C-alpha positions as CSV (number, residue, x, y, z in Angstrom):
1,X,2.1,12.0,13.5
2,X,0.2,12.5,10.5
3,X,1.4,12.5,6.9
4,X,0.2,14.5,3.7
5,X,-3.6,14.2,3.2
6,X,-4.4,11.4,1.3
7,X,-6.3,12.1,-1.8
8,X,-8.2,9.1,-3.9
9,X,-9.3,10.0,-7.4
10,X,-11.2,7.7,-9.3
11,X,-11.8,8.2,-13.0
12,X,-14.6,5.6,-14.0
13,X,-15.0,6.7,-17.6
14,X,-12.5,8.7,-19.8
15,X,-14.2,9.4,-23.2
16,X,-11.7,9.8,-25.9
17,X,-13.8,11.2,-29.1
18,X,-11.6,11.7,-31.8
19,X,-8.4,10.0,-30.7
20,X,-6.8,6.8,-32.2
21,X,-7.7,4.1,-29.2
22,X,-4.0,3.3,-29.3
23,X,-3.0,6.5,-27.9
24,X,-5.7,5.9,-24.9
25,X,-3.2,4.3,-22.4
26,X,-0.7,6.8,-23.1
27,X,-3.3,9.7,-22.3
28,X,-4.6,8.0,-19.3
29,X,-1.0,7.5,-18.0
30,X,-0.4,11.5,-18.6
31,X,-3.6,12.2,-17.0
32,X,-2.6,10.4,-13.8
33,X,0.8,11.8,-13.9
34,X,-0.5,15.4,-14.1
35,X,-3.3,14.8,-11.7
36,X,-0.6,13.5,-9.4
37,X,1.5,16.5,-9.7
38,X,-1.3,19.0,-9.7
39,X,-2.5,17.7,-6.4
40,X,0.9,17.4,-4.9
41,X,2.0,21.0,-5.8
42,X,2.2,23.4,-3.0
43,X,-1.5,24.3,-2.4
44,X,-2.8,21.8,-4.7
45,X,-4.6,19.9,-1.9
46,X,-5.5,22.8,0.1
47,X,-8.2,23.6,-1.7
48,X,-10.0,20.4,-0.9
49,X,-10.5,21.4,2.7
50,X,-11.1,18.7,5.1
51,X,-13.3,15.4,4.5
52,X,-14.3,16.9,0.9
53,X,-16.0,13.9,-1.0
54,X,-17.6,14.3,-4.5
55,X,-19.8,11.5,-6.0
56,X,-19.5,12.6,-9.2
57,X,-18.0,15.4,-11.4
58,X,-18.4,16.2,-15.2
59,X,-16.0,18.0,-17.2
60,X,-16.9,20.2,-19.9
61,X,-15.6,18.9,-23.4
62,X,-12.1,19.8,-24.0
63,X,-11.1,20.9,-27.4
64,X,-7.8,20.1,-29.0
65,X,-6.1,21.3,-32.0
66,X,-4.7,18.8,-34.7
67,X,-2.5,16.0,-33.5
68,X,-2.3,16.7,-29.8
69,X,0.2,14.8,-27.8
70,X,-1.0,12.4,-25.0
71,X,0.9,14.6,-22.7
72,X,-1.2,17.6,-24.0
73,X,-4.4,15.8,-23.4
74,X,-3.7,14.2,-20.2
75,X,-2.0,17.6,-18.7
76,X,-5.3,19.6,-19.8
77,X,-7.6,17.0,-18.6
78,X,-5.7,16.7,-15.3
79,X,-5.9,20.6,-14.7
80,X,-9.8,20.4,-15.4
81,X,-10.2,17.9,-12.8
82,X,-8.0,19.2,-10.2
83,X,-9.8,22.8,-10.9
84,X,-13.3,21.1,-10.6
85,X,-12.0,19.4,-7.2
86,X,-11.1,22.6,-5.6
87,X,-14.1,24.6,-6.5
Protein backbone atom coordinates (compact mmCIF):
# COMPACT_ATOMS: atom_id res chain seq x y z
CA UNK A 1 0.00 0.00 0.00
CA UNK A 2 1.48 3.32 -0.95
CA UNK A 3 0.95 6.54 0.92
CA UNK A 4 0.49 10.03 -0.40
CA UNK A 5 2.98 11.21 -3.00
CA UNK A 6 6.24 12.53 -1.62
CA UNK A 7 7.20 15.99 -2.75
CA UNK A 8 10.54 17.55 -2.04
CA UNK A 9 11.02 21.26 -2.62
CA UNK A 10 14.43 22.78 -2.02
CA UNK A 11 14.79 26.54 -1.96
CA UNK A 12 18.46 27.29 -2.52
CA UNK A 13 18.12 31.04 -2.38
CA UNK A 14 15.42 33.31 -1.04
CA UNK A 15 16.11 36.93 -1.95
CA UNK A 16 14.29 39.36 0.34
CA UNK A 17 15.19 42.78 -1.01
CA UNK A 18 13.75 45.64 0.99
CA UNK A 19 13.00 43.61 4.12
CA UNK A 20 14.71 43.86 7.47
CA UNK A 21 17.18 40.96 7.72
CA UNK A 22 15.66 40.05 11.09
CA UNK A 23 12.41 39.17 9.29
CA UNK A 24 14.14 36.55 7.13
CA UNK A 25 13.66 33.54 9.42
CA UNK A 26 9.97 34.36 10.01
CA UNK A 27 9.37 34.80 6.28
CA UNK A 28 11.13 31.50 5.54
CA UNK A 29 8.99 29.69 8.15
CA UNK A 30 5.83 31.24 6.72
CA UNK A 31 6.90 30.19 3.22
CA UNK A 32 7.48 26.61 4.38
CA UNK A 33 4.14 26.44 6.21
CA UNK A 34 2.15 27.94 3.34
CA UNK A 35 3.85 25.81 0.69
CA UNK A 36 3.24 22.65 2.70
CA UNK A 37 -0.46 23.59 3.01
CA UNK A 38 -0.78 24.47 -0.69
CA UNK A 39 0.68 21.15 -1.82
CA UNK A 40 -1.23 19.11 0.78
CA UNK A 41 -4.60 20.65 -0.13
CA UNK A 42 -6.97 18.54 -2.23
CA UNK A 43 -5.64 18.69 -5.76
CA UNK A 44 -2.55 20.57 -4.65
CA UNK A 45 -0.10 17.88 -5.71
CA UNK A 46 -2.31 16.45 -8.47
CA UNK A 47 -1.02 19.05 -10.93
CA UNK A 48 2.44 17.55 -10.58
CA UNK A 49 1.53 14.30 -12.31
CA UNK A 50 4.02 11.52 -11.76
CA UNK A 51 7.76 11.74 -11.70
CA UNK A 52 7.96 15.44 -12.39
CA UNK A 53 11.28 17.07 -11.67
CA UNK A 54 12.28 20.70 -12.03
CA UNK A 55 15.95 21.59 -11.96
CA UNK A 56 15.14 25.21 -11.20
CA UNK A 57 12.36 27.74 -11.26
CA UNK A 58 12.62 31.51 -11.28
CA UNK A 59 9.64 33.41 -9.97
CA UNK A 60 8.69 36.90 -10.98
CA UNK A 61 9.34 39.59 -8.40
CA UNK A 62 6.55 39.88 -5.87
CA UNK A 63 5.60 43.42 -4.92
CA UNK A 64 4.20 44.31 -1.51
CA UNK A 65 2.70 47.39 0.07
CA UNK A 66 4.13 49.05 3.15
CA UNK A 67 5.01 46.78 6.08
CA UNK A 68 3.68 43.38 4.96
CA UNK A 69 3.72 40.68 7.61
CA UNK A 70 6.06 37.69 7.26
CA UNK A 71 2.94 35.52 6.82
CA UNK A 72 1.80 37.68 3.87
CA UNK A 73 5.21 37.48 2.22
CA UNK A 74 5.63 33.74 2.81
CA UNK A 75 2.08 32.99 1.72
CA UNK A 76 2.33 34.88 -1.56
CA UNK A 77 5.71 33.34 -2.33
CA UNK A 78 4.34 29.85 -1.58
CA UNK A 79 1.38 30.37 -3.90
CA UNK A 80 3.72 31.52 -6.66
CA UNK A 81 5.95 28.48 -6.17
CA UNK A 82 2.98 26.06 -6.11
CA UNK A 83 1.61 27.66 -9.28
CA UNK A 84 5.03 27.37 -10.96
CA UNK A 85 5.37 23.72 -9.98
CA UNK A 86 1.92 22.93 -11.34
CA UNK A 87 2.39 24.64 -14.69
